[in-house]
C-alpha positions in Angstrom: 10.0 -22.8 10.8 10.9 -22.2 6.9 11.2 -18.2 6.6 12.5 -16.4 3.4 15.7 -14.2 5.5 17.2 -11.3 4.2 19.9 -11.3 6.1 21.3 -8.0 4.2 21.0 -6.1 0.7 20.5 -8.3 -2.1 21.1 -11.1 0.2 18.1 -13.4 0.6 17.5 -16.6 1.3 15.0 -20.0 2.5 16.4 -20.6 6.2 14.7 -21.6 9.6 13.8 -19.1 11.9 12.3 -19.5 15.0 8.2 -20.8 15.5 6.7 -17.3 17.5 4.1 -18.6 19.6 1.1 -16.4 20.6 1.3 -13.9 24.2 -1.5 -12.6 26.0 -3.7 -11.0 22.9 -2.1 -11.9 19.8 -3.5 -14.8 17.0 -0.8 -16.5 15.5 -1.5 -17.3 12.2 -0.2 -19.6 9.4 0.6 -17.8 6.6 -1.0 -18.3 2.8 -0.4 -15.8 1.0 1.6 -12.5 1.2 2.0 -9.9 -1.0 5.3 -8.0 -2.5 4.9 -4.3 -1.9 7.9 -1.4 -3.0 9.0 -1.4 0.5 9.6 -5.5 0.9 12.0 -4.5 -2.3 13.3 -0.9 -0.7 14.5 -3.4 1.7 15.9 -6.2 -0.8 17.8 -3.4 -2.3 19.2 -1.6 1.4 17.1 1.8 0.5 14.8 1.2 3.2 16.3 3.8 6.6 14.6 1.4 8.8 16.1 -1.9 8.0 17.5 -4.1 10.4 19.3 -7.0 9.1 18.0 -10.4 9.7 14.6 -9.7 8.9 11.3 -11.8 8.2 9.7 -9.5 5.3 5.9 -9.5 3.8 3.2 -7.1 5.4 0.4 -7.3 3.2 -0.4 -10.7 4.5 -3.9 -13.6 4.2 -4.1 -16.6 6.2 -5.4 -19.4 8.9 -5.5 -18.8 12.3 -4.0 -21.6 14.3 -3.8 -20.5 17.9 -4.7 -17.6 20.2 -3.4 -16.6 22.9 -4.8 -15.9 26.9 -7.6 -13.0 26.5 -8.4 -13.1 22.8 -12.1 -14.6 22.4 -13.6 -13.4 19.2 -11.3 -15.2 17.0 -10.3 -19.1 17.1 -8.3 -21.5 14.8 -9.5 -22.0 11.9 -11.2 -18.5 10.3 -9.2 -17.2 7.1 -7.7 -13.9 8.3 -5.5 -10.8 7.1 -3.1 -9.3 9.0 -3.1 -5.2 9.6 0.9 -4.9 9.6 1.0 -1.6 11.4 0.9 -1.3 15.3 0.8 2.1 17.5 2.0 2.4 21.3 -1.3 3.5 21.7 0.2 6.1 24.4 1.6 9.1 22.0 -0.3 11.6 21.0 -1.4 10.3 16.8 -2.7 6.8 18.6 -4.6 9.4 21.2 -6.7 11.4 18.8 -7.1 8.3 16.3 -4.4 8.5 13.9 -2.3 5.5 15.0 -0.9 4.9 11.4 1.2 7.8 12.4 2.4 6.7 15.9 5.7 7.9 16.9 6.4 4.3 18.5 4.9 2.7 15.1 6.1 -1.1 14.8 5.7 -2.7 11.2 5.2 -6.1 11.2 7.4 -7.6 7.9 9.8 -4.3 9.1 10.5 -4.1 13.2 8.7 -7.7 13.9 9.8 -11.0 12.0 6.8 -10.8 8.6 4.6 -13.2 6.7 7.4 -14.4 4.6 7.9 -17.8 6.7 4.9 -20.3 7.6 4.1 -18.2 10.6 3.2 -14.7 12.0 2.3 -12.9 15.5 -0.3 -10.0 15.7 -2.6 -8.6 17.7 -5.9 -9.6 18.0 -6.6 -5.7 17.4 -5.0 -6.3 14.3 -6.6 -9.6 12.5 -9.3 -9.1 10.6 -12.1 -11.6 8.9 -11.7 -13.0 5.3 -15.5 -12.4 4.0 -16.6 -15.4 2.9 -16.2 -16.3 -1.1 -12.7 -14.0 -1.1 -9.7 -16.3 -1.6 -6.7 -15.8 0.1 -4.2 -14.9 -2.1 -6.8 -11.9 -3.1 -7.6 -10.8 0.4 -3.9 -10.2 0.8 -4.7 -7.3 -1.3 -6.4 -5.7 1.6 -3.4 -3.9 3.1 -2.6 -2.2 -0.6 -6.2 -1.5 -0.9 -6.8 -0.1 2.5 -3.8 2.7 1.5 -5.9 3.7 -1.5 -9.0 3.5 0.9 -7.1 6.1 3.2 -5.8 8.0 0.8 -9.2 9.4 -1.4 -10.7 9.8 2.8 -8.0 12.2 3.5 -8.8 13.7 -0.4 -12.8 13.5 0.0 -12.7 11.8 -3.2 -16.7 12.0 -4.2 -18.6 11.2 -7.3 -18.6 12.9 -10.2 -14.8 14.8 -9.6 -12.2 14.3 -11.8 -9.5 13.2 -9.2 -5.5 12.7 -11.1 -3.2 10.1 -9.4 0.6 10.7 -10.7 1.7 7.2 -10.4 0.7 4.4 -11.4 2.2 1.6 -9.9 0.7 -0.9 -6.9 -0.4 2.3 -4.7 -1.2 4.5 -7.4 -3.5 1.2 -9.5 -5.0 1.0 -5.6 -5.8 4.7 -5.8 -7.6 4.4 -9.4 -9.8 1.7 -8.2 -10.9 2.8 -5.0 -11.4 6.4 -6.6 -13.4 4.5 -9.1 -15.5 2.6 -6.7 -15.9 6.0 -4.9 -17.6 7.3 -8.5 -14.7 9.4 -9.5 -13.7 10.3 -13.1 -10.4 9.0 -12.7 -7.1 10.2 -14.3 -3.9 8.8 -14.5 -0.9 9.6 -15.4 2.7 7.8 -15.2 6.1 7.9 -17.4 5.8 4.4 -18.0 3.4 3.1 -21.6 2.8 -0.4 -19.7 1.5 0.8 -16.7 -0.9 3.4 -18.6 -2.2 -0.2 -20.0 -2.6 -1.4 -16.9 -3.8 1.5 -15.6 -7.0 2.2 -18.7 -7.7 -1.4 -17.6 -8.9 -0.3 -14.6 -11.0 2.2 -16.1 -8.8 5.5 -15.6 -8.4 7.7 -18.5 -4.4 8.0 -19.2 -1.7 10.4 -19.4 1.8 10.3 -20.4 4.4 12.0 -19.2 6.4 14.3 -21.3 6.6 17.7 -22.1 3.6 19.0 -22.8 2.1 17.0 -19.9 1.6 19.8 -18.1 -1.0 21.6 -20.3 -2.6 18.6 -21.7 -4.2 18.4 -18.3 -4.9 22.0 -18.1 -6.9 21.8 -22.0 -8.8 18.5 -20.5 -10.1 21.0 -17.5 -10.6 24.0 -20.1 -7.8 25.3 -18.2 -8.8 24.9 -14.6 -6.7 22.1 -13.2 -7.9 18.7 -11.7 -10.2 19.3 -8.6 -7.7 16.2 -6.7 -4.3 15.6 -7.4 -3.0 12.5 -5.2 0.6 12.1 -5.8 1.8 8.1 -5.3 5.4 8.6 -7.3 7.8 9.4 -4.7 9.4 11.6 -6.8 10.2 15.5 -5.0 9.5 16.8 -9.1 6.0 15.3 -9.2 4.9 16.8 -5.5 6.2 20.0 -7.1 4.1 19.8 -10.1 0.9 18.7 -8.1 0.6 22.5 -7.0 0.1 23.3 -10.7 -2.0 20.6 -12.1 -4.5 21.0 -9.0 -7.4 23.6 -9.3 -8.0 26.9 -6.7 -9.6 25.6 -3.6 -8.8 21.6 -4.8 -7.2 18.9 -2.4 -3.5 17.3 -3.1 -3.0 14.2 -1.5 1.1 13.1 -1.2 1.6 9.3 -0.8 5.0 9.1 -2.5 7.7 8.6 -0.2 11.3 10.3 -0.5 14.2 10.1 1.4 14.6 11.7 4.6 16.4 14.8 4.2 14.9 15.7 0.7 13.2 19.0 0.2 10.4 20.1 -1.6 9.6 23.3 -3.1 6.0 25.0 -3.7 5.0 28.4 -4.9 4.1 30.4 -1.7 2.2 32.5 -3.3 -0.2 29.7 -4.7 -1.2 28.4 -0.7 -3.3 31.7 -1.0 -3.8 32.5 -4.3 -5.5 29.2 -5.3 -6.4 28.3 -1.0 -5.4 24.8 -1.8 -5.5 21.7 0.5 -2.5 19.8 0.8 -2.4 16.7 2.9 -0.3 13.5 3.5 -1.6 10.5 3.8 0.5 7.1 5.4 -0.8 3.4 5.4 -4.4 3.1 6.9 -6.3 3.7 10.0 -9.4 2.1 10.6 -10.0 1.4 6.3 -9.2 -2.2 6.3 -13.3 -3.3 6.6 -13.7 -0.7 3.4 -10.7 -2.3 1.6 -11.9 -6.2 2.6 -15.8 -5.1 1.2 -14.7 -3.7 -1.8 -11.9 -6.3 -2.6 -15.2 -9.2 -1.8 -17.9 -7.2 -3.4 -16.1 -7.2 -7.4 -15.3 -3.0 -6.7 -11.7 -4.2 -6.7 -10.4 -6.0 -9.9 -6.3 -5.4 -8.7 -5.8 -9.5 -8.0 -6.9 -10.5 -11.0 -3.1 -9.0 -12.4 -1.0 -10.5 -9.9 1.4 -13.1 -10.6 1.5 -15.7 -8.0 5.0 -17.2 -6.6 5.9 -19.9 -4.6 7.2 -17.9 -1.3 9.9 -20.4 -1.7 10.9 -19.0 -4.6 11.4 -15.7 -3.1 15.1 -15.6 -3.0 15.1 -15.4 -7.0 11.6 -13.4 -7.5 13.6 -10.9 -5.7 16.8 -10.8 -7.3 14.6 -10.9 -10.9 12.6 -8.4 -10.1 15.4 -5.7 -8.6 17.0 -6.8 -12.5 13.7 -6.1 -14.3 11.5 -3.4 -12.0 8.7 -3.4 -14.6 8.1 -7.4 -15.0 5.0 -7.8 -13.8 2.8 -5.3 -12.1 1.8 -7.4 -8.6 3.4 -10.3 -7.5 1.9 -12.9 -4.9 4.1 -15.7 -2.7 2.1 -18.0 -1.8 2.0 -21.1 0.8 -0.1 -24.1 -1.1 
């Protein structure tokens, strides 16, 4: 089959990859849309510590089922579906307690397993979700990042009427904004990029440019109390550290951003008890795809409207351009017409 192959950092080509066939309990999907995620860019830039080359990336996948393997009974060819890319082993402690997103033997389609930047992809039937009627394949490919937003908001127990501060308005930050808004929260969004803040404002967030007086601005906005929920989506150790000062006493902090392995984050020890704050991590998602698809289908999520579509077969040039101009687009989707 035809595929977009990452041979090594900064080297991507359209070439031939062996066409996969579904095994027991697996499904073969004809890819129609696959989003461009920061993780895919890290793979391209050589910053993904788990990268093994060559590989077919792409984990935000929507398409049409073309074939099902033995023991698959509730899915059939012709169904429009999305693929949930995080596959747990089912045996380790996290998997046993329902947190397969934290599996110690985690396999990710598009990282460890060939992904969606190809004509076909294979996935377990358990990780295939039907697309609701009326939702386009391109829009449905947003289910994966929206599911991350659902997971983050669940971890932070975001509720209606609360102020929620989202640090970082990149692709995941934007998903968090819309999911939090859908839950009835009052969303504050902060970033160093005026362009990203313009997009966040379009999504209904109250925006703040991060500069020298940012901390005081937020404290003034909250009558000196801080924000009940702070969600960090920058991957910056400094932002993670600052979240402790931004959160209200008794509030919750959710860390979604990734730092390089070995990087430490320093937090003021007294504030653990003085503020009695809750700090949790949020990794990908688990059992969030149905909710994400419903939010997309009922119009609560408008994120797909700002996407820029490219032909999948133009991916080498698209990735090269994005590497040179990281903020050129808000979100890219590779499509096969």
